[in-house]
C-alpha positions as CSV (number, residue, x, y, z in Angstrom):
1,M,11.7,6.0,7.2
2,R,8.5,8.1,6.6
3,T,5.7,7.0,9.0
4,R,3.2,9.9,8.8
5,A,1.4,10.5,5.5
6,P,1.0,14.1,4.4
7,D,-2.3,15.8,5.2
8,T,-3.0,15.8,1.4
9,A,-3.1,12.0,1.3
10,G,-6.8,11.8,0.7
11,P,-8.3,8.7,2.5
12,F,-5.1,8.3,4.5
13,S,-4.6,11.9,5.7
14,G,-5.5,11.2,9.4
15,R,-9.0,12.2,10.1
16,L,-8.6,12.2,13.9
17,I,-5.4,14.2,14.4
18,D,-4.9,18.0,14.5
19,R,-1.5,18.6,13.0
20,R,-1.6,22.2,14.1
21,R,-1.4,21.1,17.8
22,P,1.8,19.2,18.6
23,I,2.2,17.4,21.9
24,R,5.0,15.7,23.8
25,F,4.8,12.9,26.4
26,H,6.9,10.1,27.9
27,V,6.6,6.3,28.1
28,N,8.9,4.5,30.5
29,G,11.1,7.6,30.5
30,L,11.4,7.8,26.7
31,G,10.1,11.0,25.1
32,F,7.8,10.9,22.1
33,S,6.0,13.6,20.0
34,G,2.6,13.5,18.4
35,F,-0.5,15.5,17.7
36,V,-3.7,16.2,19.5
37,G,-6.0,13.3,18.6
38,D,-3.2,10.7,18.6
39,T,-3.4,7.7,20.9
40,V,-0.2,6.6,22.7
41,L,0.1,3.8,20.2
42,S,-0.3,5.9,17.0
43,A,2.2,8.4,18.3
44,L,4.7,5.7,19.0
45,I,4.3,4.2,15.6
46,A,4.6,7.6,14.0
47,A,7.9,8.0,15.9
48,G,9.2,4.8,14.3
49,T,8.6,2.6,17.4
50,T,6.9,-0.4,15.9
51,G,8.3,-3.0,18.3
52,A,6.8,-3.8,21.7
53,G,9.6,-6.0,23.1
54,R,10.7,-9.6,23.0
55,H,8.9,-12.9,23.5
56,L,10.6,-16.3,23.4
57,G,13.8,-14.6,22.3
58,H,12.3,-12.8,19.3
59,A,11.0,-9.3,18.6
60,L,7.2,-8.8,18.9
61,G,5.5,-5.9,17.1
62,L,3.1,-3.2,18.3
63,G,-0.3,-2.9,16.7
64,P,-3.9,-1.9,17.5
65,V,-4.8,-5.5,18.4
66,F,-1.7,-5.8,20.6
67,G,-1.0,-2.5,22.4
68,P,0.5,-3.3,25.8
69,D,-1.3,-1.9,28.9
70,L,-0.1,1.3,30.5
71,I,-1.1,3.8,33.1
72,A,-0.3,7.5,33.5
73,D,1.6,8.7,36.6
74,G,-0.8,10.2,39.1
75,A,-3.8,8.4,37.6
76,G,-4.7,6.9,41.0
77,E,-7.1,4.0,40.7
78,I,-7.9,4.4,37.0
79,A,-7.6,1.0,35.3
80,P,-4.6,0.4,33.0
81,L,-5.5,0.9,29.3
82,P,-4.1,-0.6,26.1
83,M,-2.0,1.9,24.2
84,D,-4.5,2.1,21.4
85,L,-7.2,3.2,23.9
86,A,-5.1,5.7,25.8
87,P,-5.2,9.3,24.3
88,A,-1.7,10.8,24.1
89,E,-1.8,13.9,26.3
90,D,0.7,16.7,26.3
91,G,3.1,16.5,29.3
92,A,1.8,13.1,30.4
93,R,4.2,10.4,31.7
94,Y,3.1,6.9,31.1
95,R,4.5,3.6,32.3
96,T,3.8,0.1,31.0
97,I,2.5,-2.7,33.1
98,D,4.8,-5.2,31.4
99,P,8.4,-4.8,32.6
100,V,11.2,-3.3,30.6
101,R,14.1,-5.6,29.7
102,P,17.4,-4.7,31.2
103,G,20.2,-3.0,29.3
104,R,18.2,-0.2,27.6
105,G,21.0,2.4,27.9
106,L,21.5,2.7,24.1
107,A,17.7,3.2,23.5
108,R,17.7,6.0,26.1
109,L,20.7,7.6,24.4
110,R,19.1,7.4,21.0
111,N,15.9,8.9,22.4
112,R,17.8,11.9,23.9
113,L,19.6,12.5,20.6
114,G,16.2,12.7,18.9
115,R,16.6,9.5,17.0
116,S,13.9,6.8,16.7
117,V,13.8,3.9,19.2
118,P,12.7,0.8,17.2
119,S,11.2,-1.0,20.3
120,L,9.9,-0.3,23.8
121,G,12.0,-3.2,25.0
122,L,9.3,-4.9,27.1
123,D,9.7,-8.4,28.5
124,F,6.8,-10.6,27.5
125,D,8.2,-13.7,29.1
126,H,7.5,-12.4,32.6
127,R,4.1,-10.7,32.6
128,P,2.8,-9.4,36.0
129,I,-0.4,-9.8,37.9
130,L,-2.9,-6.9,37.1
131,P,-5.6,-5.5,39.2
132,I,-9.0,-7.1,39.2
133,A,-12.3,-5.3,39.5
134,G,-14.2,-6.3,42.7
135,D,-17.8,-7.2,43.5
136,A,-18.7,-3.7,44.9
137,E,-18.2,-2.2,41.4
138,V,-20.5,-4.8,39.9
139,A,-23.2,-4.1,42.4
140,G,-23.2,-0.5,41.3
141,A,-23.7,-1.3,37.6
142,E,-25.6,1.3,35.5
143,T,-28.8,0.0,33.8
144,P,-29.3,1.3,30.2
145,E,-32.2,-0.2,28.4
146,L,-30.1,-1.2,25.4
147,L,-26.4,-1.6,25.0
148,V,-24.9,-1.8,21.5
149,V,-21.4,-3.0,21.3
150,G,-19.7,-1.9,18.1
151,G,-19.9,1.4,16.2
152,G,-19.9,0.1,12.7
153,I,-22.9,0.5,10.3
154,A,-24.7,-2.4,12.0
155,G,-24.2,-1.0,15.5
156,L,-25.2,2.5,14.3
157,A,-28.4,1.1,12.7
158,A,-29.2,-0.8,15.9
159,A,-28.8,2.2,18.1
160,I,-31.1,4.3,15.9
161,E,-33.7,1.5,15.8
162,G,-33.5,1.2,19.6
163,A,-33.9,4.9,20.2
164,E,-36.8,5.1,17.8
165,A,-38.5,2.3,19.8
166,G,-38.2,4.5,22.9
167,L,-35.2,2.9,24.5
168,F,-32.3,4.7,26.2
169,V,-29.2,3.4,24.3
170,V,-25.5,3.3,25.1
171,L,-23.3,2.7,22.0
172,V,-19.8,1.5,22.8
173,E,-17.0,1.5,20.2
174,R,-13.5,0.4,20.9
175,R,-11.8,2.6,18.2
176,Q,-11.5,6.3,18.6
177,G,-14.0,7.0,15.8
178,L,-17.3,5.5,14.4
179,G,-17.8,3.7,11.1
180,G,-16.1,0.3,11.6
181,D,-14.5,-1.5,8.6
182,A,-17.2,-0.7,6.0
183,P,-15.1,2.0,4.3
184,L,-12.3,-0.5,3.8
185,F,-14.6,-2.9,1.8
186,G,-16.0,-0.2,-0.5
187,N,-19.3,-0.5,-2.4
188,R,-20.7,-3.3,-4.4
189,E,-22.5,-2.6,-7.7
190,G,-26.0,-1.3,-7.0
191,E,-25.2,-0.3,-3.4
192,A,-25.4,3.4,-2.2
193,P,-21.9,4.9,-1.7
194,I,-20.8,3.8,1.8
195,A,-19.6,7.3,2.7
196,E,-23.2,8.6,2.2
197,A,-24.8,5.8,4.2
198,L,-22.3,6.1,7.0
199,G,-22.6,9.9,7.1
200,D,-26.3,9.6,7.5
201,L,-26.2,7.0,10.2
202,Q,-23.6,8.9,12.2
203,A,-25.6,12.2,12.0
204,R,-28.7,10.5,13.2
205,V,-26.9,8.9,16.2
206,T,-25.2,12.2,17.1
207,D,-28.5,14.1,16.9
208,D,-30.6,11.7,19.0
209,P,-30.5,12.6,22.7
210,R,-31.6,9.0,23.6
211,I,-28.2,7.6,22.4
212,S,-25.0,8.0,24.4
213,V,-21.9,7.2,22.5
214,L,-18.6,6.0,24.1
215,T,-15.7,5.8,21.7
216,G,-12.3,4.6,22.7
217,C,-14.0,2.2,25.1
218,E,-13.6,-1.6,25.3
219,V,-16.0,-4.2,26.6
220,T,-13.7,-6.5,28.5
221,Q,-16.1,-9.0,30.0
222,F,-19.6,-10.2,30.1
223,A,-20.8,-12.3,33.1
224,T,-24.3,-12.7,34.7
225,G,-25.8,-10.0,32.7
226,V,-23.1,-7.4,33.5
227,F,-20.8,-5.9,30.8
228,S,-17.5,-4.5,32.1
229,L,-15.9,-1.6,30.2
230,R,-12.7,0.4,30.3
231,G,-11.8,3.5,28.4
232,A,-9.9,6.8,28.5
233,Q,-10.3,8.7,31.8
234,R,-12.5,5.9,33.3
235,R,-12.2,3.3,36.0
236,V,-13.6,-0.1,35.1
237,Q,-17.3,0.7,34.5
238,H,-20.2,-1.8,34.6
239,L,-23.4,-1.8,32.7
240,R,-26.4,-4.1,33.3
241,P,-28.6,-3.5,30.3
242,S,-32.1,-4.8,29.7
243,Y,-31.0,-5.9,26.2
244,A,-27.7,-6.1,24.4
245,I,-26.8,-6.2,20.7
246,L,-23.3,-7.4,19.8
247,A,-22.4,-5.7,16.5
248,T,-18.7,-6.6,17.0
249,G,-17.9,-7.1,13.4
250,A,-15.4,-9.5,11.8
251,A,-11.7,-9.9,12.7
252,D,-8.9,-10.0,10.1
253,R,-7.4,-13.5,10.6
254,L,-3.6,-13.7,11.2
255,P,-1.9,-15.9,8.6
256,V,0.2,-18.6,10.4
257,F,3.8,-18.4,9.4
258,S,7.1,-18.0,11.2
259,G,7.7,-14.3,12.1
260,N,4.0,-13.3,11.6
261,R,4.1,-10.9,14.5
262,L,7.5,-9.2,13.9
263,P,7.6,-5.4,14.1
264,G,6.3,-3.8,10.9
265,I,3.7,-6.5,10.2
266,F,0.0,-5.4,10.4
267,G,-3.3,-6.9,9.5
268,V,-5.2,-5.2,6.7
269,A,-7.8,-3.7,9.0
270,E,-5.1,-2.5,11.4
271,A,-3.2,-0.8,8.6
272,F,-6.4,0.7,7.2
273,H,-7.4,2.4,10.5
274,L,-3.9,3.5,11.3
275,A,-3.7,5.2,8.0
276,R,-7.3,6.6,7.9
277,D,-7.5,7.8,11.5
278,F,-3.9,8.9,12.2
279,G,-2.2,9.2,8.7
280,L,0.3,6.4,9.5
281,W,2.1,4.5,6.8
282,P,5.1,3.0,8.6
283,G,7.2,1.8,5.6
284,G,8.6,3.2,2.5
285,D,8.4,-0.2,0.8
286,T,5.2,-2.0,1.6
287,I,4.2,-5.6,0.6
288,I,0.5,-6.6,0.8
289,A,-0.1,-10.4,1.0
290,G,-3.0,-12.7,1.7
291,A,-6.0,-14.5,0.3
292,S,-8.7,-11.8,0.6
293,N,-10.1,-9.2,-1.8
294,A,-9.5,-6.6,1.0
295,A,-5.9,-6.8,0.0
296,Y,-6.7,-5.2,-3.4
297,R,-9.0,-2.6,-1.9
298,M,-6.2,-1.6,0.5
299,A,-3.7,-1.4,-2.3
300,L,-6.1,0.8,-4.3
301,L,-6.6,3.2,-1.4
302,A,-2.9,3.4,-0.9
303,A,-2.4,4.2,-4.6
304,E,-5.0,7.0,-4.3
305,A,-3.2,8.4,-1.3
306,E,0.2,8.1,-3.1
307,M,1.5,5.7,-0.5
308,P,4.1,3.2,-1.8
309,V,3.1,-0.4,-2.4
310,K,5.9,-2.5,-3.7
311,R,4.0,-5.6,-4.6
312,L,0.8,-7.6,-3.8
313,F,0.8,-11.4,-3.4
314,D,-2.4,-13.4,-3.6
315,A,-2.3,-17.0,-2.4
316,R,-5.3,-17.8,-4.6
317,L,-5.1,-19.0,-8.2
318,G,-7.1,-17.0,-10.7
319,P,-8.7,-14.6,-8.3
320,H,-11.4,-12.2,-9.4
321,S,-12.1,-8.8,-7.9
322,R,-13.2,-5.4,-9.3
323,F,-10.5,-3.9,-7.1
324,R,-7.9,-6.1,-8.7
325,E,-8.8,-4.6,-12.1
326,F,-8.5,-1.1,-10.7
327,C,-5.0,-2.0,-9.2
328,K,-3.9,-3.1,-12.7
329,A,-4.8,0.4,-13.9
330,Y,-2.5,1.9,-11.3
331,G,0.3,-0.4,-12.5
332,L,0.6,-2.3,-9.2
333,Q,2.8,-5.4,-9.5
334,M,0.7,-8.5,-8.5
335,A,1.4,-12.2,-8.3
336,E,-1.2,-15.0,-7.8
337,G,-0.8,-18.4,-6.3
338,T,1.9,-17.1,-4.1
339,A,2.1,-16.7,-0.3
340,V,4.5,-15.5,2.4
341,H,5.9,-18.6,4.1
342,A,8.1,-16.9,6.7
343,A,9.4,-13.5,7.8
344,R,12.6,-12.5,9.5
345,R,14.2,-9.3,10.6
346,L,17.0,-7.7,8.6
347,A,19.2,-4.7,9.4
348,G,17.4,-1.7,10.7
349,T,13.6,-1.8,10.3
350,R,13.6,-4.0,7.2
351,L,11.9,-7.4,6.9
352,G,13.0,-10.3,4.7
353,L,10.1,-12.4,3.4
354,T,10.3,-16.0,2.2
355,V,7.8,-15.9,-0.7
356,A,6.9,-19.1,-2.7
357,P,4.0,-20.8,-4.4
358,T,1.2,-21.3,-1.8
359,W,1.1,-25.1,-1.7
360,T,4.7,-26.0,-2.1
361,E,7.8,-25.8,0.2
362,P,10.0,-22.8,-0.5
363,V,13.5,-23.4,-1.9
364,E,16.2,-22.6,0.6
365,A,18.1,-20.6,-1.9
366,N,15.2,-18.3,-2.5
367,V,16.2,-14.6,-2.3
368,P,14.1,-12.9,0.3
369,V,11.7,-10.2,-0.7
370,V,12.7,-7.1,1.3
371,C,10.2,-4.5,2.6
372,E,9.7,-2.2,5.6
373,Q,6.0,-3.0,6.1
374,L,4.0,-6.1,5.5
375,I,0.2,-5.9,5.4
376,T,-1.5,-9.3,5.7
377,A,-5.0,-10.1,4.6
378,G,-5.9,-13.5,5.9
379,G,-9.7,-13.4,5.5
380,W,-12.4,-12.6,8.0
381,A,-14.0,-14.3,11.0
382,P,-16.9,-13.0,13.1
383,R,-15.8,-11.6,16.5
384,L,-17.6,-13.9,18.9
385,R,-15.8,-13.5,22.3
386,L,-18.7,-11.7,24.0
387,W,-21.2,-14.0,22.4
388,V,-19.4,-17.0,23.9
389,Q,-19.2,-15.3,27.3
390,A,-22.9,-14.7,27.1
391,G,-23.5,-18.4,26.7
392,G,-24.0,-18.4,22.9
393,R,-23.1,-21.5,20.9
394,V,-20.8,-21.7,17.9
395,Q,-20.1,-24.1,15.1
396,W,-17.2,-24.5,12.7
397,Q,-17.9,-23.6,9.0
398,Q,-15.3,-25.5,7.0
399,E,-15.9,-23.7,3.7
400,A,-15.5,-20.3,5.3
401,G,-12.7,-21.4,7.6
402,A,-14.4,-19.6,10.5
403,L,-16.6,-20.1,13.6
404,A,-20.1,-18.9,13.3
405,A,-22.8,-18.3,15.9
406,S,-25.6,-20.8,16.2
407,G,-28.9,-20.6,18.1
408,R,-30.3,-17.6,20.0
409,L,-30.0,-16.0,23.4
410,N,-32.9,-14.5,25.3
411,K,-31.8,-10.8,25.7
412,V,-28.6,-10.8,23.6
413,A,-28.5,-10.6,19.8
414,L,-25.9,-10.5,17.1
415,A,-25.9,-8.1,14.2
416,G,-23.8,-7.3,11.1
417,S,-20.6,-9.2,10.2
418,A,-20.6,-10.8,13.6
419,A,-23.9,-12.5,12.6
420,G,-22.4,-13.5,9.2
421,F,-23.9,-10.8,7.0
422,V,-21.7,-9.4,4.2
423,T,-23.3,-6.7,2.0
424,H,-23.7,-3.2,3.4
425,S,-27.5,-3.2,3.0
426,A,-27.8,-6.5,4.8
427,V,-25.5,-5.4,7.6
428,I,-27.5,-2.3,8.2
429,A,-30.8,-4.2,8.0
430,S,-29.5,-6.8,10.5
431,G,-28.9,-4.0,13.1
432,R,-32.5,-3.0,12.8
433,A,-33.8,-6.6,12.8
434,A,-31.8,-7.4,16.0
435,V,-33.7,-4.7,17.9
436,A,-37.0,-6.0,16.6
437,R,-36.2,-9.5,17.6
438,L,-35.2,-8.6,21.2
439,L,-38.4,-6.5,21.5
440,K,-40.4,-9.4,20.0
441,R,-41.6,-7.3,17.1
442,P,-41.9,-8.4,13.5
443,A,-38.8,-7.8,11.3
444,H,-38.4,-7.9,7.5
445,A,-36.4,-10.7,5.9
446,I,-32.8,-9.7,5.2
447,R,-31.5,-10.2,1.6
448,D,-27.7,-10.7,1.5
449,P,-26.9,-11.7,-2.1
450,R,-23.4,-12.9,-2.8
451,L,-21.6,-12.2,-6.1
452,A,-20.8,-15.1,-8.4
453,E,-17.2,-16.4,-8.3
454,D,-16.7,-15.2,-11.8
455,F,-17.0,-11.6,-10.5
456,E,-15.7,-11.8,-6.9
457,S,-13.7,-14.7,-5.6
458,A,-14.3,-15.8,-2.1
459,D,-11.7,-15.5,0.6
460,A,-9.5,-18.6,0.8
461,Q,-8.0,-20.4,3.8
462,L,-4.2,-20.1,4.0
463,P,-2.2,-23.1,4.9
464,A,-0.2,-22.9,8.2
465,F,3.6,-22.6,7.7
466,R,5.2,-23.8,10.9
467,S,8.3,-22.2,12.3
468,Q,11.6,-24.2,12.4
469,Q,13.8,-24.5,15.4
470,G,15.5,-21.1,16.1
471,A,13.1,-19.2,13.9
472,P,10.6,-16.6,15.1
473,P,7.3,-18.1,16.4
474,A,4.3,-18.6,14.2
475,Y,1.6,-17.2,16.4
476,L,-2.1,-18.3,16.1
477,S,-3.6,-14.9,16.7
478,R,-2.8,-11.2,17.3
479,G,-4.1,-11.2,20.9
480,Q,-2.7,-11.3,24.4
481,S,-2.4,-15.1,24.6
482,L,0.9,-15.2,22.6
483,V,0.3,-18.9,21.7
484,D,2.4,-20.1,18.7
485,A,1.8,-23.0,16.4
486,A,3.8,-26.2,17.2
487,A,6.7,-26.9,14.9
488,A,5.8,-30.6,15.0
489,T,3.6,-32.4,12.5
490,V,-0.1,-31.7,12.9
491,Q,-1.8,-34.3,15.1
492,K,-5.2,-35.3,13.8
493,R,-7.1,-35.4,17.2
494,P,-9.1,-33.0,19.3
495,V,-7.5,-30.8,21.9
496,L,-9.7,-31.5,24.9
497,A,-8.1,-30.2,28.1
498,L,-10.8,-30.9,30.6
499,T,-12.7,-33.9,29.2
500,R,-12.1,-37.5,29.7
501,A,-11.4,-38.2,26.0
502,S,-8.7,-40.8,25.6
503,T,-5.5,-39.5,24.0
504,K,-2.2,-41.3,23.6
505,T,0.1,-38.4,22.6
506,D,1.1,-35.2,24.3
507,N,-0.1,-31.9,22.9
508,R,1.4,-28.5,23.7
509,Y,-2.1,-26.9,23.7
510,D,-3.4,-29.1,26.5
511,S,-2.4,-26.7,29.2
512,A,-2.6,-23.3,27.4
513,V,-5.4,-20.8,27.8
514,L,-6.7,-20.0,24.3
515,E,-8.5,-17.0,22.9
516,V,-11.4,-17.7,20.6
517,A,-9.1,-16.7,17.7
518,D,-6.5,-19.2,18.8
519,I,-9.1,-22.0,18.8
520,E,-10.3,-20.9,15.4
521,A,-6.7,-21.1,14.0
522,L,-6.3,-24.6,15.5
523,L,-9.5,-25.7,13.9
524,A,-8.3,-24.3,10.5
525,I,-5.0,-26.2,10.7
526,G,-6.5,-29.4,11.9
527,E,-5.4,-29.5,15.6
528,I,-9.0,-29.5,16.8
529,A,-11.7,-31.7,15.4
530,P,-14.6,-29.5,14.1
531,G,-17.2,-31.4,16.2
532,H,-15.3,-30.5,19.4
533,A,-15.3,-26.7,18.8
534,Q,-18.0,-25.8,21.3
535,T,-16.5,-28.0,24.0
536,V,-13.0,-26.6,23.6
537,I,-14.3,-23.0,23.7
538,K,-16.4,-23.7,26.8
539,E,-13.5,-25.2,28.6
540,R,-10.6,-23.3,27.3
541,G,-11.9,-20.2,25.4
542,L,-12.0,-17.6,28.2
543,P,-9.9,-14.9,26.5
544,P,-7.2,-13.5,28.7
545,V,-8.5,-10.0,29.1
546,R,-5.9,-8.4,31.4
547,V,-8.4,-6.4,33.5
548,V,-11.2,-8.8,34.3
549,A,-14.3,-8.1,36.4
550,H,-16.1,-10.7,38.5
551,A,-14.9,-13.7,36.7
552,L,-16.4,-16.1,39.2
553,A,-19.8,-14.5,39.0
554,A,-21.0,-17.0,36.5
555,M,-20.9,-19.6,39.2
556,P,-24.0,-19.0,41.4
557,E,-23.8,-19.3,45.1
558,N,-25.8,-22.1,46.7
559,A,-27.6,-22.1,50.1
560,H,-24.4,-22.9,51.9
561,G,-22.4,-19.9,50.5
562,S,-20.2,-22.1,48.3
563,R,-20.2,-22.1,44.5
564,D,-21.7,-24.7,42.3
565,I,-19.2,-26.4,39.9
566,P,-19.9,-25.7,36.2
567,A,-21.7,-28.5,34.5
568,Y,-18.9,-29.2,32.1
569,L,-16.5,-29.9,35.0
570,A,-18.8,-32.2,36.8
571,G,-16.9,-35.4,37.6
572,R,-13.7,-34.2,36.0
573,F,-11.7,-34.1,39.3
574,G,-13.6,-36.7,41.3
575,K,-17.2,-36.8,42.5
576,K,-16.7,-34.1,45.2
577,P,-13.7,-31.9,44.4
578,V,-12.8,-28.9,46.5
579,V,-12.4,-25.2,45.6
580,C,-9.4,-23.5,47.1
581,P,-7.2,-20.5,46.6
582,V,-4.2,-20.9,44.3
583,E,-1.2,-18.6,44.0
584,A,1.8,-18.6,41.7
585,E,5.1,-18.4,43.5
586,D,6.2,-15.6,41.1
587,R,2.8,-13.9,41.8
588,R,1.7,-13.8,38.1
589,R,-2.0,-13.6,37.4
590,L,-3.4,-17.1,36.7
591,A,-5.8,-17.2,33.8
592,P,-8.9,-19.3,34.0
593,G,-8.6,-22.7,32.3
594,L,-4.9,-23.4,33.2
595,L,-4.5,-27.0,34.3
596,I,-2.8,-27.9,37.6
597,F,-0.5,-31.0,37.8
598,A,1.1,-32.7,40.8
599,S,4.6,-32.5,39.4
600,T,6.6,-31.6,36.3
601,D,6.6,-35.2,35.3
602,E,3.0,-34.9,34.3
603,S,1.7,-33.1,31.2
604,D,-1.1,-35.1,29.8
605,A,-4.5,-33.4,30.4
606,K,-5.9,-36.7,31.8
607,S,-3.4,-36.6,34.7
608,A,-4.3,-33.0,35.8
609,I,-5.3,-32.7,39.5
610,G,-7.2,-29.4,39.0
611,V,-7.9,-26.3,37.0
612,V,-7.9,-22.6,37.6
613,L,-11.6,-21.4,37.8
614,G,-11.2,-17.7,37.9
615,H,-10.8,-14.8,40.3
616,T,-12.5,-13.1,43.2
617,G,-11.4,-9.9,44.8
618,D,-8.8,-11.7,46.9
619,G,-7.1,-13.9,44.3
620,A,-7.4,-16.9,42.1
621,R,-9.5,-20.0,42.9
622,A,-9.0,-23.5,41.6
623,L,-11.0,-26.7,41.4
624,V,-8.9,-29.5,42.8
625,R,-9.3,-33.3,43.3
626,R,-9.8,-33.6,47.0
627,K,-7.3,-36.5,47.5
628,A,-4.6,-34.4,45.8
629,H,-5.3,-31.3,47.8
630,I,-2.8,-30.4,50.6
631,V,-3.0,-27.0,52.2
632,G,0.3,-25.2,51.5
633,G,1.2,-28.0,49.1
634,Q,3.1,-27.2,45.9
635,A,1.9,-28.1,42.5
636,I,2.7,-26.9,39.0
637,L,0.9,-25.6,35.9
638,R,2.0,-24.6,32.5
639,D,1.3,-21.0,31.4
640,G,2.2,-20.2,27.8
641,G,4.5,-23.3,27.6
642,R,6.3,-22.4,30.9
643,V,6.3,-24.4,34.1
644,V,4.9,-22.3,37.0
645,S,5.1,-23.4,40.6
646,V,1.8,-22.7,42.6
647,I,0.7,-23.1,46.2
648,L,-2.7,-24.4,47.1
649,G,-4.6,-22.8,50.0
650,E,-7.3,-23.9,52.5
651,T,-10.5,-25.4,51.2
652,V,-13.2,-22.9,50.4
653,T,-15.9,-25.6,49.8
654,P,-15.4,-28.7,52.1
655,N,-17.1,-31.3,49.9
656,G,-16.2,-34.7,51.2
657,D,-14.2,-37.3,49.4
658,G,-13.0,-36.8,45.8
């Protein structure tokens, strides 16, 4: 199976790698080759390792959104990094934080013989506790005047505007290069070529001494005005800017169907950046499927790079796109009104796809469509994790099938696709306008015209195709939470874990910690009532970032040295609950938002006796009903659908009767 495109592949030739400088390194004792400029993740995928391991008995794929954390031997106190942030270095020996499943002798033998190893063989059913950044690091936070999160065209424009206003700017981009997703979307009629606009913005950022650029750097947390970052060759770093602009872009939604995270399945943005940055095309036969015009743009770029695309399935009926017409000219086979309902693994690296009309049940006798790579294009949703952590509000937009930011914050502003803008000119203008708003200066109105449906069809919401018993999970998002959609019939009621709403039926999501993308998927498939979106995100939407800094800092200390209870938890566990340490018997890290129950007989959210609040430097803290609190007493919680025994410690805040 060819995984690396030739250096003559035009837009997919791998702009970040130097093919003249090969390297070799090890991960968990397995040897891999790559080039200078590769990340650990890109080198693994180039070597044919597209599997991360197993979860719930099924294979789980690697990808830029889900690259397991690792650390280099001899790295000392440097924080673990996701594989897509860690640069592959010649001679380095890396080890993953997640444990390796037993019985990997055959994989090691294949590796020694120079053959590809399909999976790293990690065990995602037993994830360990990870280090937590302490208060001392937060106290030493650097103080730039403006922090811009996101190095796409909106973030670049915001950084330039801030520097021209006399501010010292730090621009942080998670990917290894600047530019964001704009090159994937191409140009609209009347717009300047995106390559020219992007080149000009990048040159101005590079040449301005007032702008510091950090690529390959992830903002993991925002709390009490402090942004926590991690990146290559860095410990967890903290910034306390005077102002912040979140130009975090839009995320490619994961279509919900059984097997949607098997090895060899990538989102359209993931596939685009793997190909553009590292020359990766991990599949001789590629299927592109979804309900977004980005699918046609991706197919067109692949055709220009002479990369094989077997077929394109569009779930919409009668879609219109200028890129669709170009694809016809290349002779690409296309089908409309058709969606992938399920995926399963076949022999080797091949996938078998159940493809059927979008709104009907597939026939069991359907012959699977076979491919080596599936690229999904499920539409786009603003990335709002940091906005939510900053205290920003959101609301559900039914027509778009996405959450959108609402209201404003004092010293934090959104820009670009994260703020809902679409056209390149509007996205760039929004970056400039965000700076003007924060500095209380006048800004020009932003025009963001949309094309008529006759010329460019809007992205559509895909239905959720639930997994059947024994089939691979249908995950809600590509992130670390690993929450899958229930196989049962959708229950038309809100998922409110920490409120006193009356519910009569059990719901598997009542005790899961959900990422914002998970909550968005649950809204789309009807598991959460739209009017409860803000409440659920506040109570349950703390994303499980695996290296978290100062999670309890958002709870200010009172005059007695205790911590005030968040307003949305007031009265939930009695009038005067206690805060106490909580520790899992298997020593796993407990994510904020997990509900605590007195016994395994309880599962309804209303019967919970407490909730995990977050972490300090010496472990997790929980809010517990006083009458249910016993020092050294055993309780249980459910983490990812699994029952976990926990021990409660001595009271931190003696608050009277509960």
